[in-house]
LUMVOMAR-565785 format. One record per residue (C-alpha): x, y, z; residue in one letter; residue number from 1. Coordinates in nm, 4 decimals. Example, Ala and Ser with C-alpha at 12.3 -4.5 7.8 and 13.67 -1.06 7.14 Angstrom:
2
<r east="1.2300" north="-0.4500" up="0.7800" aa="A" i="1"/>
<r east="1.3670" north="-0.1060" up="0.7140" aa="S" i="2"/>
//
This chain:
340
<r east="11.5464" north="10.8157" up="11.3600" aa="M" i="1"/>
<r east="11.3899" north="10.9708" up="11.0521" aa="V" i="2"/>
<r east="11.6578" north="11.1589" up="10.8597" aa="G" i="3"/>
<r east="11.4328" north="11.4073" up="10.6810" aa="M" i="4"/>
<r east="11.5658" north="11.7612" up="10.7029" aa="S" i="5"/>
<r east="11.3797" north="12.0430" up="10.8775" aa="E" i="6"/>
<r east="11.3321" north="12.2070" up="10.5383" aa="K" i="7"/>
<r east="11.1295" north="11.9094" up="10.4162" aa="H" i="8"/>
<r east="10.9543" north="11.8488" up="10.7490" aa="A" i="9"/>
<r east="10.8102" north="12.2025" up="10.7463" aa="A" i="10"/>
<r east="10.6362" north="12.1537" up="10.4117" aa="K" i="11"/>
<r east="10.2860" north="12.0203" up="10.3599" aa="K" i="12"/>
<r east="10.2967" north="11.6439" up="10.3160" aa="T" i="13"/>
<r east="10.0637" north="11.3415" up="10.3110" aa="I" i="14"/>
<r east="10.0564" north="11.0976" up="10.6023" aa="E" i="15"/>
<r east="10.2202" north="10.7615" up="10.5277" aa="K" i="16"/>
<r east="10.2100" north="10.8169" up="10.1526" aa="L" i="17"/>
<r east="10.3238" north="10.5244" up="9.9377" aa="A" i="18"/>
<r east="10.4177" north="10.5961" up="9.5776" aa="I" i="19"/>
<r east="10.3380" north="10.2764" up="9.3827" aa="V" i="20"/>
<r east="10.5229" north="10.2421" up="9.0502" aa="V" i="21"/>
<r east="10.4633" north="9.9611" up="8.8001" aa="V" i="22"/>
<r east="10.7396" north="9.8991" up="8.5461" aa="T" i="23"/>
<r east="10.8098" north="9.6535" up="8.2662" aa="Y" i="24"/>
<r east="11.1116" north="9.6625" up="8.0341" aa="K" i="25"/>
<r east="11.1379" north="10.0415" up="8.0258" aa="R" i="26"/>
<r east="11.4511" north="10.1132" up="8.2269" aa="Q" i="27"/>
<r east="11.5300" north="10.4345" up="8.0396" aa="Q" i="28"/>
<r east="11.1911" north="10.5808" up="8.1270" aa="L" i="29"/>
<r east="11.2148" north="10.4481" up="8.4831" aa="L" i="30"/>
<r east="11.5407" north="10.6403" up="8.5245" aa="T" i="31"/>
<r east="11.3580" north="10.9649" up="8.4419" aa="K" i="32"/>
<r east="11.0901" north="10.8854" up="8.6978" aa="L" i="33"/>
<r east="11.3491" north="10.8077" up="8.9668" aa="F" i="34"/>
<r east="11.5278" north="11.1357" up="8.8924" aa="D" i="35"/>
<r east="11.2016" north="11.3270" up="8.9289" aa="S" i="36"/>
<r east="11.1161" north="11.1579" up="9.2599" aa="I" i="37"/>
<r east="11.4515" north="11.2723" up="9.3968" aa="E" i="38"/>
<r east="11.3511" north="11.6294" up="9.3149" aa="R" i="39"/>
<r east="11.0300" north="11.6149" up="9.5214" aa="L" i="40"/>
<r east="11.0111" north="11.8975" up="9.7732" aa="T" i="41"/>
<r east="10.8808" north="11.6600" up="10.0415" aa="V" i="42"/>
<r east="10.9635" north="11.2948" up="10.0969" aa="A" i="43"/>
<r east="10.7087" north="11.0136" up="10.0582" aa="P" i="44"/>
<r east="10.6835" north="10.7524" up="10.3321" aa="W" i="45"/>
<r east="10.7415" north="10.4615" up="10.0915" aa="R" i="46"/>
<r east="10.8208" north="10.4064" up="9.7234" aa="I" i="47"/>
<r east="10.7082" north="10.0602" up="9.6099" aa="V" i="48"/>
<r east="10.8557" north="9.9495" up="9.2753" aa="I" i="49"/>
<r east="10.6583" north="9.6645" up="9.1155" aa="V" i="50"/>
<r east="10.8829" north="9.4992" up="8.8551" aa="D" i="51"/>
<r east="10.6736" north="9.2924" up="8.6144" aa="N" i="52"/>
<r east="10.9902" north="9.1886" up="8.4297" aa="E" i="53"/>
<r east="11.1770" north="9.0707" up="8.7414" aa="H" i="54"/>
<r east="11.4905" north="9.2056" up="8.5772" aa="S" i="55"/>
<r east="11.8414" north="9.2102" up="8.7247" aa="D" i="56"/>
<r east="11.8926" north="9.5454" up="8.5541" aa="E" i="57"/>
<r east="11.5837" north="9.6957" up="8.7172" aa="T" i="58"/>
<r east="11.6780" north="9.5449" up="9.0537" aa="H" i="59"/>
<r east="12.0187" north="9.7095" up="9.0314" aa="G" i="60"/>
<r east="11.8597" north="10.0411" up="8.9384" aa="M" i="61"/>
<r east="11.6266" north="10.0198" up="9.2379" aa="V" i="62"/>
<r east="11.9171" north="9.9450" up="9.4734" aa="N" i="63"/>
<r east="12.1082" north="10.2495" up="9.3461" aa="D" i="64"/>
<r east="11.7950" north="10.4624" up="9.3714" aa="F" i="65"/>
<r east="11.7329" north="10.3434" up="9.7280" aa="A" i="66"/>
<r east="12.0868" north="10.4383" up="9.8281" aa="A" i="67"/>
<r east="12.0421" north="10.7892" up="9.6861" aa="R" i="68"/>
<r east="11.7053" north="10.8283" up="9.8559" aa="I" i="69"/>
<r east="11.8491" north="10.7229" up="10.1919" aa="T" i="70"/>
<r east="12.1347" north="10.9691" up="10.1511" aa="K" i="71"/>
<r east="11.8928" north="11.2476" up="10.0625" aa="Q" i="72"/>
<r east="11.6059" north="11.1862" up="10.3051" aa="W" i="73"/>
<r east="11.7301" north="10.9257" up="10.5511" aa="G" i="74"/>
<r east="11.5129" north="10.6450" up="10.6840" aa="T" i="75"/>
<r east="11.1434" north="10.6792" up="10.7615" aa="T" i="76"/>
<r east="10.8722" north="10.5671" up="11.0014" aa="V" i="77"/>
<r east="10.8951" north="10.1852" up="11.0249" aa="P" i="78"/>
<r east="10.6420" north="9.9845" up="10.8282" aa="D" i="79"/>
<r east="10.4457" north="9.6864" up="10.9600" aa="A" i="80"/>
<r east="10.7545" north="9.4643" up="10.9299" aa="S" i="81"/>
<r east="10.9765" north="9.7109" up="11.1162" aa="G" i="82"/>
<r east="11.1685" north="9.8142" up="10.8041" aa="N" i="83"/>
<r east="11.2702" north="10.1834" up="10.7938" aa="E" i="84"/>
<r east="11.3896" north="10.2003" up="10.4309" aa="Q" i="85"/>
<r east="11.1813" north="10.4181" up="10.2003" aa="R" i="86"/>
<r east="11.2259" north="10.2119" up="9.8828" aa="V" i="87"/>
<r east="11.0667" north="9.8666" up="9.8521" aa="V" i="88"/>
<r east="11.1436" north="9.6419" up="9.5548" aa="Y" i="89"/>
<r east="10.8554" north="9.4091" up="9.4597" aa="A" i="90"/>
<r east="10.9509" north="9.1784" up="9.1700" aa="P" i="91"/>
<r east="10.6773" north="8.9614" up="9.0188" aa="Q" i="92"/>
<r east="10.7182" north="8.6065" up="8.8930" aa="T" i="93"/>
<r east="10.5383" north="8.6908" up="8.5657" aa="A" i="94"/>
<r east="10.4237" north="8.9950" up="8.3711" aa="N" i="95"/>
<r east="10.0923" north="9.0776" up="8.5370" aa="L" i="96"/>
<r east="10.0201" north="9.3743" up="8.3113" aa="G" i="97"/>
<r east="9.9382" north="9.7153" up="8.4494" aa="G" i="98"/>
<r east="9.6254" north="9.5875" up="8.6250" aa="A" i="99"/>
<r east="9.8043" north="9.3026" up="8.8001" aa="G" i="100"/>
<r east="10.1012" north="9.5242" up="8.8806" aa="G" i="101"/>
<r east="9.8892" north="9.7906" up="9.0473" aa="F" i="102"/>
<r east="9.6907" north="9.5277" up="9.2330" aa="S" i="103"/>
<r east="10.0136" north="9.3752" up="9.3661" aa="A" i="104"/>
<r east="10.1648" north="9.7158" up="9.4428" aa="G" i="105"/>
<r east="9.8635" north="9.8513" up="9.6299" aa="V" i="106"/>
<r east="9.8408" north="9.5243" up="9.8236" aa="K" i="107"/>
<r east="10.2089" north="9.5449" up="9.9165" aa="K" i="108"/>
<r east="10.1806" north="9.9070" up="10.0304" aa="A" i="109"/>
<r east="9.8599" north="9.8264" up="10.2203" aa="Y" i="110"/>
<r east="10.0300" north="9.5397" up="10.4048" aa="E" i="111"/>
<r east="10.3174" north="9.7720" up="10.4955" aa="L" i="112"/>
<r east="10.0681" north="10.0112" up="10.6539" aa="G" i="113"/>
<r east="10.0287" north="10.2891" up="10.3958" aa="A" i="114"/>
<r east="9.7502" north="10.5420" up="10.4538" aa="E" i="115"/>
<r east="9.7639" north="10.6914" up="10.1039" aa="W" i="116"/>
<r east="9.8497" north="10.5385" up="9.7650" aa="F" i="117"/>
<r east="9.9844" north="10.7504" up="9.4761" aa="W" i="118"/>
<r east="9.9991" north="10.5193" up="9.1748" aa="V" i="119"/>
<r east="10.1813" north="10.5672" up="8.8440" aa="M" i="120"/>
<r east="10.3384" north="10.3916" up="8.5472" aa="D" i="121"/>
<r east="10.7076" north="10.4145" up="8.4582" aa="D" i="122"/>
<r east="10.6487" north="10.6527" up="8.1655" aa="D" i="123"/>
<r east="10.5764" north="10.9635" up="8.3734" aa="V" i="124"/>
<r east="10.7758" north="11.2037" up="8.5890" aa="A" i="125"/>
<r east="10.6453" north="11.3705" up="8.9037" aa="V" i="126"/>
<r east="10.6472" north="11.7474" up="8.9410" aa="E" i="127"/>
<r east="10.8726" north="11.8691" up="9.2264" aa="P" i="128"/>
<r east="10.5805" north="12.0061" up="9.4308" aa="E" i="129"/>
<r east="10.3442" north="11.7230" up="9.3341" aa="G" i="130"/>
<r east="10.2927" north="11.5923" up="9.6870" aa="I" i="131"/>
<r east="10.2402" north="11.9406" up="9.8291" aa="E" i="132"/>
<r east="9.9842" north="12.0201" up="9.5583" aa="K" i="133"/>
<r east="9.7889" north="11.7025" up="9.6323" aa="L" i="134"/>
<r east="9.8224" north="11.7398" up="10.0106" aa="A" i="135"/>
<r east="9.5970" north="12.0449" up="10.0253" aa="K" i="136"/>
<r east="9.3048" north="11.8327" up="9.8998" aa="W" i="137"/>
<r east="9.3525" north="11.5363" up="10.1351" aa="T" i="138"/>
<r east="9.1789" north="11.6747" up="10.4477" aa="P" i="139"/>
<r east="8.8391" north="11.6713" up="10.2713" aa="R" i="140"/>
<r east="8.8704" north="11.4174" up="9.9888" aa="H" i="141"/>
<r east="8.9601" north="11.0471" up="9.9730" aa="D" i="142"/>
<r east="9.0280" north="11.0071" up="9.5982" aa="V" i="143"/>
<r east="9.2137" north="11.2776" up="9.4066" aa="I" i="144"/>
<r east="9.3300" north="11.2876" up="9.0461" aa="Q" i="145"/>
<r east="9.5861" north="11.5568" up="8.9698" aa="G" i="146"/>
<r east="9.6327" north="11.7092" up="8.6266" aa="S" i="147"/>
<r east="9.9202" north="11.6275" up="8.3901" aa="R" i="148"/>
<r east="10.1382" north="11.7737" up="8.1208" aa="Y" i="149"/>
<r east="10.1687" north="11.5768" up="7.7982" aa="D" i="150"/>
<r east="10.5123" north="11.4654" up="7.6762" aa="Y" i="151"/>
<r east="10.5392" north="11.7834" up="7.4661" aa="D" i="152"/>
<r east="10.4785" north="12.0073" up="7.7686" aa="G" i="153"/>
<r east="10.1213" north="12.0979" up="7.6789" aa="G" i="154"/>
<r east="9.8164" north="12.0225" up="7.8945" aa="P" i="155"/>
<r east="9.6905" north="11.6653" up="7.8838" aa="F" i="156"/>
<r east="9.3126" north="11.6350" up="7.8644" aa="Y" i="157"/>
<r east="9.1754" north="11.3374" up="8.0546" aa="W" i="158"/>
<r east="8.8149" north="11.2211" up="8.0271" aa="Q" i="159"/>
<r east="8.7152" north="11.2342" up="8.3943" aa="Y" i="160"/>
<r east="8.3413" north="11.1864" up="8.3341" aa="D" i="161"/>
<r east="8.2394" north="10.8228" up="8.2803" aa="F" i="162"/>
<r east="7.8972" north="10.7559" up="8.1288" aa="I" i="163"/>
<r east="7.8099" north="10.4427" up="8.3245" aa="V" i="164"/>
<r east="7.5044" north="10.3161" up="8.1276" aa="P" i="165"/>
<r east="7.7098" north="10.3235" up="7.8059" aa="L" i="166"/>
<r east="8.0381" north="10.2217" up="7.9702" aa="G" i="167"/>
<r east="8.2366" north="10.4911" up="7.7892" aa="I" i="168"/>
<r east="8.4153" north="10.8143" up="7.8861" aa="P" i="169"/>
<r east="8.2308" north="11.1346" up="7.8042" aa="N" i="170"/>
<r east="8.4269" north="11.2805" up="7.5091" aa="P" i="171"/>
<r east="8.2750" north="11.6276" up="7.5499" aa="I" i="172"/>
<r east="8.3021" north="11.6745" up="7.9266" aa="A" i="173"/>
<r east="8.4102" north="12.0350" up="7.9971" aa="P" i="174"/>
<r east="8.7845" north="12.0786" up="8.0397" aa="A" i="175"/>
<r east="8.7467" north="12.3848" up="8.2642" aa="A" i="176"/>
<r east="8.7121" north="12.3524" up="8.6415" aa="F" i="177"/>
<r east="8.4095" north="12.4987" up="8.8162" aa="G" i="178"/>
<r east="8.3813" north="12.7492" up="9.0979" aa="R" i="179"/>
<r east="8.4712" north="12.4817" up="9.3521" aa="A" i="180"/>
<r east="8.8154" north="12.4512" up="9.1926" aa="G" i="181"/>
<r east="8.7664" north="12.0831" up="9.1123" aa="Y" i="182"/>
<r east="8.5261" north="11.8460" up="8.9406" aa="R" i="183"/>
<r east="8.3628" north="11.5382" up="9.0899" aa="V" i="184"/>
<r east="8.4414" north="11.2268" up="8.8855" aa="M" i="185"/>
<r east="8.3268" north="10.8643" up="8.8743" aa="D" i="186"/>
<r east="8.6440" north="10.7154" up="8.7297" aa="T" i="187"/>
<r east="9.0167" north="10.7118" up="8.8038" aa="L" i="188"/>
<r east="9.3464" north="10.6940" up="8.6197" aa="C" i="189"/>
<r east="9.6381" north="10.4939" up="8.7589" aa="F" i="190"/>
<r east="9.8640" north="10.7484" up="8.5920" aa="E" i="191"/>
<r east="9.8849" north="10.9652" up="8.9029" aa="G" i="192"/>
<r east="9.5679" north="10.8740" up="9.0932" aa="G" i="193"/>
<r east="9.5782" north="10.9206" up="9.4724" aa="L" i="194"/>
<r east="9.3473" north="10.7374" up="9.7130" aa="F" i="195"/>
<r east="9.3118" north="10.6727" up="10.0853" aa="R" i="196"/>
<r east="9.3416" north="10.3465" up="10.2777" aa="R" i="197"/>
<r east="8.9789" north="10.3439" up="10.3888" aa="R" i="198"/>
<r east="8.8686" north="10.3423" up="10.0240" aa="V" i="199"/>
<r east="9.0831" north="10.0332" up="9.9608" aa="V" i="200"/>
<r east="8.9296" north="9.8695" up="10.2664" aa="E" i="201"/>
<r east="8.5802" north="9.9298" up="10.1322" aa="Q" i="202"/>
<r east="8.6265" north="9.8290" up="9.7663" aa="I" i="203"/>
<r east="8.9244" north="9.5916" up="9.7787" aa="G" i="204"/>
<r east="9.2410" north="9.5891" up="9.5716" aa="F" i="205"/>
<r east="9.2400" north="9.6738" up="9.1993" aa="P" i="206"/>
<r east="9.1261" north="9.3780" up="8.9895" aa="D" i="207"/>
<r east="9.4290" north="9.2045" up="8.8289" aa="P" i="208"/>
<r east="9.2112" north="9.0115" up="8.5846" aa="R" i="209"/>
<r east="9.1862" north="9.3135" up="8.3535" aa="F" i="210"/>
<r east="9.5608" north="9.2753" up="8.2758" aa="F" i="211"/>
<r east="9.5567" north="9.6098" up="8.0931" aa="I" i="212"/>
<r east="9.2847" north="9.8687" up="8.0249" aa="Y" i="213"/>
<r east="8.9669" north="9.9714" up="8.2109" aa="W" i="214"/>
<r east="9.1069" north="9.8478" up="8.5455" aa="D" i="215"/>
<r east="9.1563" north="10.2012" up="8.6774" aa="D" i="216"/>
<r east="8.8252" north="10.3152" up="8.5275" aa="T" i="217"/>
<r east="8.6377" north="10.0482" up="8.7200" aa="I" i="218"/>
<r east="8.8385" north="10.1140" up="9.0373" aa="Y" i="219"/>
<r east="8.7292" north="10.4770" up="9.0194" aa="G" i="220"/>
<r east="8.3709" north="10.3696" up="8.9497" aa="Y" i="221"/>
<r east="8.3795" north="10.1505" up="9.2604" aa="L" i="222"/>
<r east="8.5360" north="10.4317" up="9.4624" aa="A" i="223"/>
<r east="8.2509" north="10.6618" up="9.3568" aa="S" i="224"/>
<r east="8.0146" north="10.4207" up="9.5334" aa="K" i="225"/>
<r east="8.1752" north="10.4956" up="9.8715" aa="V" i="226"/>
<r east="8.3059" north="10.8540" up="9.8317" aa="T" i="227"/>
<r east="8.3175" north="11.1475" up="9.5880" aa="N" i="228"/>
<r east="8.6405" north="11.1250" up="9.3828" aa="P" i="229"/>
<r east="8.7630" north="11.4560" up="9.2403" aa="I" i="230"/>
<r east="8.9923" north="11.5740" up="8.9613" aa="V" i="231"/>
<r east="9.1863" north="11.8932" up="9.0368" aa="V" i="232"/>
<r east="9.3698" north="12.1466" up="8.8179" aa="P" i="233"/>
<r east="9.7015" north="12.1155" up="9.0031" aa="D" i="234"/>
<r east="9.9604" north="11.9634" up="8.7683" aa="V" i="235"/>
<r east="10.1448" north="11.6846" up="8.9505" aa="V" i="236"/>
<r east="10.2839" north="11.4711" up="8.6658" aa="L" i="237"/>
<r east="10.4176" north="11.4967" up="8.3156" aa="R" i="238"/>
<r east="10.4252" north="11.2195" up="8.0573" aa="R" i="239"/>
<r east="10.7697" north="11.1227" up="7.9292" aa="T" i="240"/>
<r east="10.6859" north="10.8789" up="7.6478" aa="R" i="241"/>
<r east="10.6028" north="11.0176" up="7.3064" aa="E" i="242"/>
<r east="10.2963" north="10.8566" up="7.1519" aa="I" i="243"/>
<r east="10.1705" north="10.9064" up="6.7986" aa="G" i="244"/>
<r east="9.8298" north="11.0726" up="6.7931" aa="N" i="245"/>
<r east="9.5609" north="11.2366" up="6.5884" aa="W" i="246"/>
<r east="9.4881" north="11.5872" up="6.7162" aa="D" i="247"/>
<r east="9.1171" north="11.6673" up="6.7474" aa="I" i="248"/>
<r east="9.0125" north="12.0329" up="6.7684" aa="A" i="249"/>
<r east="9.3434" north="12.1345" up="6.9234" aa="G" i="250"/>
<r east="9.2742" north="11.9880" up="7.2696" aa="L" i="251"/>
<r east="9.1585" north="11.6267" up="7.2635" aa="R" i="252"/>
<r east="9.3568" north="11.3659" up="7.0750" aa="Q" i="253"/>
<r east="9.3374" north="11.0033" up="6.9713" aa="L" i="254"/>
<r east="9.6602" north="10.8252" up="7.0622" aa="N" i="255"/>
<r east="9.8279" north="10.5354" up="6.8877" aa="S" i="256"/>
<r east="9.7971" north="10.1985" up="7.0583" aa="T" i="257"/>
<r east="9.8850" north="9.8307" up="7.0085" aa="S" i="258"/>
<r east="9.6926" north="9.5246" up="6.8979" aa="D" i="259"/>
<r east="9.7238" north="9.3853" up="7.2520" aa="M" i="260"/>
<r east="9.5577" north="9.7003" up="7.3854" aa="N" i="261"/>
<r east="9.2869" north="9.6798" up="7.1219" aa="R" i="262"/>
<r east="9.2042" north="9.3250" up="7.2297" aa="Y" i="263"/>
<r east="9.1831" north="9.4156" up="7.6005" aa="H" i="264"/>
<r east="8.9862" north="9.7349" up="7.5339" aa="I" i="265"/>
<r east="8.7107" north="9.5132" up="7.3921" aa="M" i="266"/>
<r east="8.7517" north="9.2015" up="7.6071" aa="R" i="267"/>
<r east="8.7536" north="9.3865" up="7.9369" aa="N" i="268"/>
<r east="8.4137" north="9.5340" up="7.8695" aa="R" i="269"/>
<r east="8.2966" north="9.1930" up="7.9844" aa="G" i="270"/>
<r east="8.4489" north="9.2565" up="8.3278" aa="Y" i="271"/>
<r east="8.3084" north="9.6088" up="8.3222" aa="M" i="272"/>
<r east="7.9592" north="9.4755" up="8.2601" aa="A" i="273"/>
<r east="7.9916" north="9.2286" up="8.5475" aa="R" i="274"/>
<r east="8.0801" north="9.5068" up="8.7903" aa="Y" i="275"/>
<r east="7.7846" north="9.7099" up="8.6669" aa="F" i="276"/>
<r east="7.5595" north="9.4062" up="8.7171" aa="M" i="277"/>
<r east="7.6922" north="9.3619" up="9.0717" aa="A" i="278"/>
<r east="7.5987" north="9.7224" up="9.1556" aa="H" i="279"/>
<r east="7.2659" north="9.7400" up="8.9736" aa="G" i="280"/>
<r east="7.3945" north="9.9719" up="8.6998" aa="D" i="281"/>
<r east="7.3868" north="9.7406" up="8.3982" aa="F" i="282"/>
<r east="7.1549" north="9.8512" up="8.1169" aa="R" i="283"/>
<r east="7.1906" north="9.5895" up="7.8380" aa="P" i="284"/>
<r east="7.0741" north="9.8017" up="7.5430" aa="F" i="285"/>
<r east="7.2711" north="10.1118" up="7.6397" aa="L" i="286"/>
<r east="7.5807" north="9.9090" up="7.7232" aa="F" i="287"/>
<r east="7.5588" north="9.7402" up="7.3821" aa="A" i="288"/>
<r east="7.5491" north="10.0868" up="7.2215" aa="L" i="289"/>
<r east="7.8588" north="10.1785" up="7.4230" aa="G" i="290"/>
<r east="8.0348" north="9.8653" up="7.3009" aa="T" i="291"/>
<r east="7.9545" north="9.9530" up="6.9399" aa="I" i="292"/>
<r east="8.0842" north="10.3076" up="7.0004" aa="A" i="293"/>
<r east="8.4039" north="10.1682" up="7.1549" aa="T" i="294"/>
<r east="8.4622" north="9.9365" up="6.8589" aa="A" i="295"/>
<r east="8.3965" north="10.2244" up="6.6177" aa="A" i="296"/>
<r east="8.6485" north="10.4421" up="6.8012" aa="K" i="297"/>
<r east="8.9123" north="10.1674" up="6.7720" aa="E" i="298"/>
<r east="8.8457" north="10.1312" up="6.3991" aa="V" i="299"/>
<r east="8.8841" north="10.5080" up="6.3551" aa="I" i="300"/>
<r east="9.2077" north="10.4929" up="6.5563" aa="R" i="301"/>
<r east="9.3356" north="10.2198" up="6.3238" aa="L" i="302"/>
<r east="9.2561" north="10.4175" up="6.0116" aa="V" i="303"/>
<r east="9.3767" north="10.7574" up="6.1330" aa="M" i="304"/>
<r east="9.6750" north="10.6716" up="6.3591" aa="V" i="305"/>
<r east="9.7761" north="10.3040" up="6.3202" aa="D" i="306"/>
<r east="9.7083" north="10.2452" up="5.9528" aa="R" i="307"/>
<r east="9.9847" north="9.9859" up="5.9141" aa="E" i="308"/>
<r east="9.8040" north="9.7573" up="6.1631" aa="H" i="309"/>
<r east="9.4554" north="9.7694" up="6.0121" aa="V" i="310"/>
<r east="9.4319" north="9.3986" up="5.9261" aa="R" i="311"/>
<r east="9.5670" north="9.2606" up="6.2546" aa="T" i="312"/>
<r east="9.3927" north="9.5326" up="6.4545" aa="G" i="313"/>
<r east="9.0496" north="9.4456" up="6.3182" aa="L" i="314"/>
<r east="9.1079" north="9.0815" up="6.4120" aa="V" i="315"/>
<r east="9.1956" north="9.1762" up="6.7717" aa="Q" i="316"/>
<r east="8.8950" north="9.4070" up="6.8056" aa="I" i="317"/>
<r east="8.6645" north="9.1265" up="6.6908" aa="A" i="318"/>
<r east="8.8360" north="8.8659" up="6.9111" aa="K" i="319"/>
<r east="8.8180" north="9.0891" up="7.2175" aa="G" i="320"/>
<r east="8.4509" north="9.1609" up="7.1529" aa="W" i="321"/>
<r east="8.3764" north="8.7890" up="7.1255" aa="W" i="322"/>
<r east="8.5647" north="8.7064" up="7.4451" aa="D" i="323"/>
<r east="8.3856" north="8.9844" up="7.6341" aa="S" i="324"/>
<r east="8.0584" north="8.8059" up="7.5698" aa="R" i="325"/>
<r east="8.1944" north="8.4904" up="7.7332" aa="K" i="326"/>
<r east="8.3048" north="8.6865" up="8.0402" aa="L" i="327"/>
<r east="7.9598" north="8.8409" up="8.0735" aa="M" i="328"/>
<r east="7.8117" north="8.4916" up="8.1105" aa="H" i="329"/>
<r east="8.0843" north="8.3269" up="8.3205" aa="D" i="330"/>
<r east="7.9011" north="8.1596" up="8.6133" aa="P" i="331"/>
<r east="8.2174" north="8.1526" up="8.8260" aa="N" i="332"/>
<r east="8.2968" north="8.5260" up="8.8100" aa="W" i="333"/>
<r east="8.2972" north="8.7231" up="9.1351" aa="K" i="334"/>
<r east="8.3968" north="9.0847" up="9.2039" aa="P" i="335"/>
<r east="8.7073" north="9.1685" up="9.4044" aa="M" i="336"/>
<r east="8.6173" north="9.1416" up="9.7734" aa="P" i="337"/>
<r east="8.6177" north="9.4309" up="10.0185" aa="A" i="338"/>
<r east="8.8870" north="9.4096" up="10.2870" aa="L" i="339"/>
<r east="8.6664" north="9.5229" up="10.5744" aa="K" i="340"/>
//
């Protein structure tokens, strides 16, 4: 019998919602996320923890978290295996990166029978009424991106408009929401993105080959081919990891990053191009301009935010760019398959 209290049962919730968390060597941040999940005003159906480190410490944390969740909310509707526990631990045999982790996590939740997938990294915390805020949009929309607070408590601007021919986010897309109360988008962010099972069935699982970067962008692009994803003003998450940045005009900012990110930002444009080719959206000249713009942005980031890594960063940008060209001409590449 489901042990959720009448207080929680009376609130607006989302049917068979699975929260999918990907974590890797950040137990302190994961603790903050677990604490915030316990403060949710309604209970999710499942919480799938993908552990890319396969750590005994993380496993122990998940077991303690599961015990607290069971005490607070009780068991839930059985999944496809008959299990009634809300928390599912999914350790991986290797570090699959964010892309591989979300692919594995969405697949696990899908196999358990989830109808909705709310995905997030370990460096965020959910707002107490996050599920309720998202729930009001679910009757009419299949892909929903909630808004976020930055780590300092201010609003976090996210580039929801993706310029497909160039393969870059629109840096000047309006931050304000229109009369409809939301904006249609053609991208997605796995830092709090919510999507429905039938979308997964139509476009497949997230592509693990990206490892990190652009995987969620392309998943949102693919979703826009089968539905109209939206970004809404309701704040459902807050970031908990401080990142060095260069403030631009008081709203947008250029965050610090790593050489590994710089490499994948460039390399994965090869995968991006292949998906555009598969859907008839690849424009070679415009995409090349977008690649130049992306490289220029990374050089500016190096100079303005990560100055101590200029030499190694330039090498990784160039290497990633070179490898992206090989991916664009790989005769064996195929897109992720649809499930139905």
